[in-house]
C-alpha distance (Angstrom), angle and dihedral (degrees) to the residues before:
residue distance angle dihedral
M1 . . .
I2 3.87 . .
I3 3.78 118.6 .
K4 3.76 106.1 -149.2
H5 3.78 103.7 173.8
T6 3.82 135.9 3.0
I7 3.80 134.3 172.7
L8 3.81 135.8 173.3
H9 3.80 126.0 -144.2
I10 3.80 120.8 -172.4
L11 3.80 120.1 -135.0
E12 3.83 102.7 -159.2
K13 3.77 94.7 -178.8
D14 3.86 98.3 168.0
A15 3.85 90.0 51.9
K16 3.84 90.1 41.5
N17 3.82 89.3 -126.9
L18 3.79 128.4 135.5
L19 3.72 108.4 -163.1
L20 3.77 107.6 -161.8
S21 3.82 114.6 -164.6
Q22 3.79 110.7 -126.9
N23 3.77 93.8 -153.1
E24 3.82 139.2 30.5
M25 3.80 122.2 -101.1
D26 3.79 119.5 -100.2
I27 3.79 107.1 -104.4
N28 3.84 90.0 -156.5
R29 3.80 93.0 64.9
P30 3.84 110.6 119.3
N31 3.82 113.3 -83.5
L32 3.81 94.6 -6.9
H33 3.83 95.9 111.2
D34 3.81 90.5 48.3
Y35 3.79 92.3 49.2
L36 3.78 93.0 50.9
E37 3.81 93.7 43.9
K38 3.82 90.9 52.0
Q39 3.83 92.8 48.5
I40 3.82 88.6 52.8
Q41 3.79 91.6 48.2
K42 3.85 93.1 48.6
F43 3.79 89.0 50.0
N44 3.79 92.5 50.8
N45 3.87 89.2 51.4
G46 3.76 93.2 48.6
D47 3.83 131.6 94.2
F48 3.76 97.5 -84.1
K49 3.79 132.8 169.4
T50 3.80 119.8 -133.6
G51 3.80 133.8 -142.7
Q52 3.75 146.8 147.5
L53 3.76 127.3 -108.2
M54 3.79 116.8 -129.4
G55 3.81 121.9 -150.1
N56 3.79 93.5 -108.7
D57 3.78 95.7 50.2
Y58 3.76 118.0 116.7
L59 3.82 93.6 -122.7
A60 3.78 92.8 45.2
Q61 3.79 90.6 53.8
V62 3.85 92.3 49.5
L63 3.82 91.9 49.5
D64 3.81 94.6 44.5
D65 3.87 109.0 116.7
S66 3.75 90.3 -145.1
N67 3.81 93.9 69.2
N68 3.84 91.3 79.7
M69 3.91 93.5 -123.1
N70 3.73 120.0 131.5
F71 3.75 124.1 -142.5
G72 3.78 93.4 -87.4
D73 3.81 93.3 49.1
K74 3.77 92.1 50.5
S75 3.81 92.7 49.7
A76 3.78 90.8 48.7
R77 3.83 92.5 49.2
L78 3.84 89.3 52.6
A79 3.78 93.6 45.4
E80 3.83 92.2 52.1
K81 3.76 91.5 52.4
L82 3.84 94.6 45.3
F83 3.81 90.6 49.2
A84 3.88 91.3 51.2
V85 3.82 89.6 50.5
I86 3.76 99.0 49.0
E87 3.86 91.1 44.2
S88 3.74 87.8 68.4
L89 3.79 94.6 48.3
P90 3.84 113.3 70.2
E91 3.75 92.9 -170.1
V92 3.83 95.2 59.8
P93 3.82 114.7 83.8
G94 3.82 125.9 -139.6
G95 3.70 121.4 -114.4
D96 3.80 142.5 141.9
L97 3.79 125.8 -54.0
L98 3.79 109.8 -142.4
V99 3.79 115.0 -166.2
I100 3.76 124.0 -170.5
E101 3.81 136.9 175.9
F102 3.81 114.1 -162.9
T103 3.78 145.1 159.9
D104 3.81 122.9 -128.3
D105 3.81 127.1 169.0
D106 3.86 91.0 -7.4
D107 3.80 92.4 -56.5
D108 3.80 125.6 111.2
Y109 3.81 120.0 -133.1
F110 3.78 137.3 -170.6
A111 3.88 114.5 -151.2
L112 3.76 126.6 -170.2
F113 3.75 118.4 -176.7
K114 3.86 126.8 -177.0
V115 3.73 103.3 -152.4
N116 3.82 116.7 -164.9
F117 3.78 118.3 -142.3
A118 3.86 118.2 -106.3
P119 3.79 114.4 -151.9
R120 3.78 109.9 -127.8
F121 3.85 134.7 173.6
S122 3.82 115.5 -122.3
H123 3.76 131.9 173.6
I124 3.75 129.8 -109.4
V125 3.76 133.0 -172.8
D126 3.79 108.1 -121.5
Y127 3.85 134.1 175.0
D128 3.83 128.1 -136.4
D129 3.80 110.9 -170.4
D130 3.77 90.6 -25.1
V131 3.82 90.6 -48.9
M132 3.81 113.9 122.5
V133 3.82 112.9 -124.0
N134 3.83 122.1 -178.1
Q135 3.73 107.4 -142.0
L136 3.81 137.3 -171.9
V137 3.84 118.0 -131.3
L138 3.71 131.3 -177.2
N139 3.84 112.1 -119.0
Q140 3.80 109.6 -157.2
A141 3.82 94.9 -169.4
V142 3.77 106.4 59.2
L143 3.76 117.5 135.4
P144 3.85 118.2 -131.8
G145 3.79 116.7 -100.9
A146 3.79 123.8 -90.5
G147 3.72 91.6 -100.3
T148 3.85 92.8 61.7
T149 3.85 120.7 94.4
P150 3.76 112.7 -121.5
D151 3.84 112.1 -100.8
E152 3.82 93.9 -130.7
G153 3.73 132.9 1.0
I154 3.76 152.2 121.7
I155 3.82 135.3 -129.8
V156 3.76 115.6 -159.9
N157 3.82 125.0 -163.3
L158 3.73 100.9 -135.8
M159 3.80 91.1 -160.9
D160 3.82 96.7 62.6
G161 3.77 107.3 5.5
S162 3.77 96.3 -115.9
Y163 3.80 115.4 141.5
R164 3.74 145.1 -170.5
L165 3.83 118.7 -142.9
I166 3.81 134.9 -166.2
E167 3.75 119.3 -173.6
K168 3.75 142.7 159.5
S169 3.82 128.7 -126.9
Y170 3.79 118.9 -126.0
R171 3.75 131.7 -171.0
H172 3.78 113.2 -122.6
E173 3.74 126.5 171.5
G174 3.80 91.8 -12.8
Q175 3.87 94.3 -49.8
R176 3.81 135.2 95.1
I177 3.80 110.1 -117.3
Q178 3.82 133.2 -177.6
Y179 3.74 97.1 -151.7
F180 3.75 95.7 172.7
S181 3.80 94.0 70.7
E182 3.80 101.1 22.6
R183 3.82 103.4 42.8
F184 3.80 104.6 18.5
L185 3.81 109.2 32.9
E186 3.83 95.4 20.8
I187 3.78 94.7 -143.7
E188 3.81 133.8 129.4
P189 3.86 108.6 -138.2
A190 3.80 124.0 -169.7
A191 3.76 117.2 -102.7
S192 3.84 116.1 -82.3
V193 3.75 119.3 -105.1
K194 3.77 88.5 -114.0
K195 3.85 91.9 57.2
E196 3.83 90.9 44.7
L197 3.83 90.6 53.3
Q198 3.80 91.0 48.3
G199 3.79 87.9 54.8
I200 3.74 91.7 50.1
K201 3.75 91.8 49.8
Q202 3.75 92.4 50.7
A203 3.84 91.8 48.1
V204 3.83 91.2 49.8
K205 3.78 93.2 48.9
H206 3.86 91.6 47.7
V207 3.81 93.4 52.0
A208 3.82 96.8 39.2
D209 3.78 88.6 53.4
K210 3.84 92.2 51.3
F211 3.80 93.5 47.9
D212 3.84 98.1 40.2
V213 3.82 94.0 -115.2
P214 3.86 108.1 159.3
M215 3.75 103.9 -102.1
H216 3.75 97.1 -139.0
E217 3.86 90.5 53.5
A218 3.86 92.8 46.8
L219 3.78 93.2 50.3
A220 3.83 94.6 41.4
T221 3.77 91.4 50.3
T222 3.77 91.1 47.3
Q223 3.87 90.3 51.9
E224 3.81 92.5 47.5
T225 3.83 91.2 48.9
I226 3.86 91.3 49.6
F227 3.84 89.7 48.7
E228 3.81 91.4 51.2
N229 3.81 93.7 44.8
V230 3.81 93.6 49.4
S231 3.82 94.7 43.4
E232 3.83 94.1 49.6
F233 3.77 106.0 30.1
G234 3.79 108.4 12.8
T235 3.83 89.2 -125.4
I236 3.79 136.4 87.1
S237 3.82 118.4 -128.6
T238 3.75 116.0 -156.7
E239 3.81 89.3 -162.9
K240 3.82 91.4 58.4
I241 3.79 88.0 49.8
A242 3.85 91.0 52.2
N243 3.79 91.8 49.9
A244 3.78 93.0 47.7
V245 3.82 96.6 46.4
F246 3.79 102.7 35.0
G247 3.77 103.4 23.6
D248 3.78 112.9 -173.5
N249 3.82 95.0 -6.9
I250 3.79 99.4 119.4
S251 3.79 94.6 -179.3
A252 3.78 92.1 53.5
K253 3.83 92.3 47.9
E254 3.81 89.6 50.1
M255 3.78 91.4 51.7
Y256 3.78 89.2 47.0
D257 3.82 91.8 52.3
D258 3.75 89.0 50.0
A259 3.80 92.1 49.9
L260 3.77 90.0 52.0
S261 3.77 93.0 48.8
S262 3.79 92.3 50.5
R263 3.79 88.6 52.7
E264 3.82 91.4 46.0
I265 3.83 93.4 -121.9
N266 3.76 118.7 166.0
H267 3.79 116.1 -120.8
E268 3.84 91.2 -138.5
I269 3.84 115.1 37.3
E270 3.80 120.5 -164.7
V271 3.72 114.6 -141.7
A272 3.78 111.6 -156.0
N273 3.82 95.9 -176.3
P274 3.87 101.9 38.9
L275 3.81 95.1 165.8
K276 3.81 89.8 63.6
Y277 3.77 91.4 57.2
Q278 3.86 95.0 39.6
K279 3.84 87.7 58.2
K280 3.80 92.4 43.6
Y281 3.85 96.2 51.5
A282 3.82 98.9 33.3
T283 3.85 90.9 99.0
Q284 3.78 128.4 53.6
K285 3.80 112.0 -140.4
F286 3.80 123.3 -159.4
K287 3.77 131.3 178.6
L288 3.81 115.6 -158.0
D289 3.80 123.9 -148.9
S290 3.81 87.8 -112.2
G291 3.81 88.7 63.8
I292 3.78 94.1 -106.4
E293 3.83 114.2 138.0
V294 3.76 121.2 -151.2
F295 3.80 127.3 -161.9
I296 3.82 116.7 -163.5
P297 3.81 126.0 -179.4
V298 3.76 107.4 -121.0
E299 3.79 94.2 -123.1
A300 3.87 89.9 56.8
Y301 3.77 95.3 46.6
Q302 3.86 97.3 82.1
N303 3.84 93.5 37.1
K304 3.79 106.1 101.2
D305 3.81 90.1 -170.3
V306 3.81 86.5 67.4
I307 3.83 106.7 31.7
E308 3.79 135.3 3.3
F309 3.81 136.0 -176.4
I310 3.83 108.4 -147.0
N311 3.84 122.2 -165.9
Q312 3.82 111.3 -141.1
P313 3.78 126.9 -147.4
D314 3.81 92.3 -111.4
G315 3.76 90.7 59.0
T316 3.76 97.4 -102.5
M317 3.75 125.7 116.5
T318 3.78 133.0 -128.0
L319 3.84 123.1 -151.7
M320 3.77 110.2 -151.1
I321 3.80 120.6 -166.3
K322 3.83 112.1 -166.2
G323 3.76 142.4 -164.8
I324 3.81 97.4 25.1
D325 3.82 113.1 174.6
D326 3.76 98.6 168.8
I327 3.82 140.9 5.3
N328 3.78 125.2 -149.7
S329 3.82 122.6 -165.6
K330 3.80 115.1 -133.1
F331 3.83 90.9 -152.5
N332 3.78 108.5 159.0
G333 3.76 107.9 -159.2
């Protein structure tokens, strides 16, 4: 990754000050390149939404090279609009606007991150009647560490206009709004993979309850199918989930499709960062009514030579773990 340009603008909302930097940061300053690269990497591993800029979009027009604005001018234009938007929204905090232009794998990108301040204590050397006293002070304007995903932001591929977006939802006048895309950038991204998966889970639970499918089986099969889809294809097929969970029950699958449609869930979901979801869904997790929690690797879940759920005549269930040669305690002292 090559960082070409970067600039920082300060959105001092409480003081009603927008402090626009008049020059770019020096990329060669110690640790700066590493910090920026890690911020970009954390963003790309986050739960982002995707979309495509159109020529008449506000952001596309700002980024267009034919508008005679240089990198600093573009960043200032965006900072001015963002500051005006958050000034009218009491719920949205101020922060810093970090703007980066970089090259990665032969493509050029424009990144814009709104980074909210994180209050942190730091030390200062003070004097009391000529006596040195080391004090702790609360600094209200400390940026999060490099290992923290930006609170809100967008990365645009300047070669084709595709983008990735992370944003937060705020309550304003009794309603939840996503001001970053709706009021600031004026774009309509697709739902994030996380939101799509939440919709799938809700649909499966709704239908499983109606058709008396054991909930733990329905959700475990859903998770297993998602894991297999992501691992093999990098996508999630709601049709494959339906077939795995509801089998030949046509009525259940029709209700499931209706539930997905009402939640506006795509039938084929592209997963841009499959390794994240492979790791997330590699282990089945169950909590029993006794309080016992069980973690089962997904590859072992369907192997009845290793583990088996047995329904008892009295309506209870037995979980049998088989073929144990050794047990190790995970005590963490």
